[in-house]
C-alpha positions as CSV (number, residue, x, y, z in Angstrom):
1,M,-0.2,-0.2,-0.1
2,T,1.1,3.5,-0.9
3,E,1.4,6.4,1.7
4,P,-0.9,9.3,1.0
5,P,1.4,12.6,-0.4
6,S,2.9,14.3,2.5
7,H,2.3,18.3,3.0
8,D,5.1,19.4,4.6
9,P,6.5,22.1,2.7
10,L,10.0,20.9,2.1
11,S,9.1,17.4,0.9
12,I,6.8,19.3,-2.1
13,H,9.7,21.3,-3.2
14,H,12.3,18.9,-2.5
15,G,10.9,15.3,-2.4
16,A,11.8,14.6,1.6
17,S,10.2,15.0,4.5
18,A,10.9,16.6,7.7
19,G,11.3,13.0,9.4
20,D,14.1,12.5,6.6
21,L,16.1,15.2,8.0
22,A,18.8,14.2,10.9
23,A,20.7,16.8,13.5
24,G,23.6,17.8,12.4
25,D,23.5,17.7,8.7
26,E,25.8,19.8,7.3
27,D,23.9,20.7,4.1
28,P,21.4,23.5,5.1
29,V,17.9,22.5,4.0
30,E,16.7,25.1,1.3
31,T,13.7,25.8,-1.1
32,I,13.2,28.5,-3.9
33,R,10.1,31.0,-3.1
34,H,8.3,32.0,-6.1
35,E,5.6,34.9,-7.1
36,E,3.8,35.9,-10.3
37,R,5.3,38.8,-12.4
38,L,3.0,41.1,-14.2
39,H,4.4,41.6,-17.5
40,V,2.0,44.6,-19.5
41,G,2.7,45.3,-23.6
42,T,0.8,46.2,-26.0
43,E,0.6,44.7,-29.7
44,S,-0.4,46.0,-32.6
45,V,-3.6,44.1,-34.3
46,A,-6.0,45.7,-37.1
47,T,-9.2,46.8,-35.9
48,E,-10.4,48.4,-39.3
49,R,-10.2,48.8,-43.1
50,V,-11.1,52.1,-44.9
51,R,-11.0,52.9,-48.4
52,L,-11.5,56.3,-50.2
53,Q,-13.6,55.8,-52.7
54,K,-15.5,58.1,-55.5
55,Y,-19.0,58.2,-56.4
56,I,-20.8,60.5,-58.3
57,V,-23.3,62.7,-57.7
58,S,-25.5,64.8,-60.1
59,E,-27.0,67.9,-59.7
60,E,-28.9,70.4,-62.0
61,R,-27.5,73.6,-62.7
62,T,-29.8,76.1,-64.5
63,I,-27.3,79.2,-66.2
64,T,-29.0,82.1,-67.9
65,V,-27.0,83.5,-71.3
66,S,-27.7,86.3,-73.2
67,V,-27.8,85.4,-77.0
68,R,-28.1,88.4,-79.9
69,R,-30.0,87.9,-83.3
70,E,-30.4,90.3,-86.2
71,E,-33.3,91.0,-87.1
72,V,-34.4,92.8,-90.5
73,R,-36.5,95.9,-90.5
74,V,-37.5,97.8,-93.8
75,L,-36.8,101.4,-93.4
76,R,-38.0,103.7,-96.0
77,E,-37.4,107.1,-97.4
78,P,-38.6,109.5,-100.0
79,L,-36.0,110.7,-103.0
80,P,-35.5,114.1,-102.9
81,P,-36.4,115.7,-106.7
82,G,-34.5,115.2,-109.4
83,T,-32.9,111.8,-108.0
84,S,-32.2,109.2,-111.1
85,A,-33.0,105.6,-110.4
86,P,-32.6,102.7,-112.0
87,Q,-35.3,101.7,-114.1
88,A,-38.1,99.2,-112.6
89,G,-37.5,95.7,-113.2
90,T,-33.7,95.6,-114.1
91,Q,-32.3,95.7,-110.8
92,R,-31.3,92.3,-108.9
93,P,-32.9,91.0,-105.8
94,V,-30.5,91.6,-102.8
95,D,-30.0,89.5,-100.3
96,L,-29.5,89.1,-96.8
97,T,-28.2,87.0,-94.2
98,L,-29.2,87.4,-90.8
99,H,-26.9,85.9,-87.9
100,E,-28.0,84.9,-84.1
101,E,-26.4,83.4,-81.1
102,Q,-26.9,79.7,-80.3
103,V,-26.3,78.4,-77.3
104,V,-24.0,75.8,-76.5
105,T,-23.0,73.5,-74.5
106,S,-20.3,71.3,-73.7
107,V,-18.8,69.4,-70.3
108,R,-15.3,69.4,-69.3
109,V,-13.4,67.1,-66.2
110,V,-11.2,69.3,-64.4
111,P,-9.7,68.6,-61.6
112,V,-10.5,70.4,-58.4
113,E,-9.4,69.3,-55.0
114,R,-6.9,66.4,-54.0
115,V,-8.0,64.4,-51.3
116,R,-6.2,62.2,-48.9
117,L,-6.3,59.7,-46.1
118,A,-3.8,60.7,-42.9
119,V,-3.4,58.4,-40.5
120,T,-3.1,59.6,-36.9
121,R,-1.8,57.6,-34.0
122,V,-3.9,59.2,-30.7
123,Q,-2.2,57.7,-27.4
124,S,-4.7,56.8,-24.5
125,H,-4.4,55.6,-20.9
126,E,-5.8,52.0,-19.9
127,V,-5.9,50.4,-16.6
128,V,-4.9,47.2,-16.1
129,A,-5.7,45.0,-13.0
130,A,-4.3,41.5,-12.1
131,V,-4.1,39.4,-8.8
132,L,-0.8,38.1,-8.4
133,R,0.1,35.2,-6.3
134,S,3.4,34.5,-4.1
135,E,4.3,31.7,-2.4
136,R,5.1,32.4,1.6
137,I,7.4,30.1,3.4
138,G,7.2,29.2,6.7
139,I,7.9,26.0,9.2
140,E,5.3,23.8,10.5
141,G,6.1,21.3,13.4
142,D,8.2,21.5,17.1
143,A,10.9,22.9,16.0
144,P,12.6,25.8,17.6
145,A,12.8,28.9,15.4
146,Q,16.6,30.1,16.1
């Protein structure tokens, strides 16, 4: 039959029980005490993807433009007496070309603005809390403390 595990602190770290130690041993009995230490750092992780995207917005523009045109007016004036005039039917017809302005539209694409994305690093502080454990060393039993 096996012995139940010992709860003696020395046997836990060294595999020896207090009864195995003889008085007058030259080697001191020792153990190593451990404790948890909190190490805090940061790492960069991707949180969001941003895309610069263009889209078209249409809006109607109404512009008033002045236009000109030529019109014909018939001006009549009496001839002074004694003015010679060509005989009727011998004159050629008079042709006159009239002009007008017409509105012409065209659309041109012109650069108006440069848009950039800039990344700014903003620093803030976060509080980190953790429960840390540490070992304590004591003596159990009837051995006198020195």
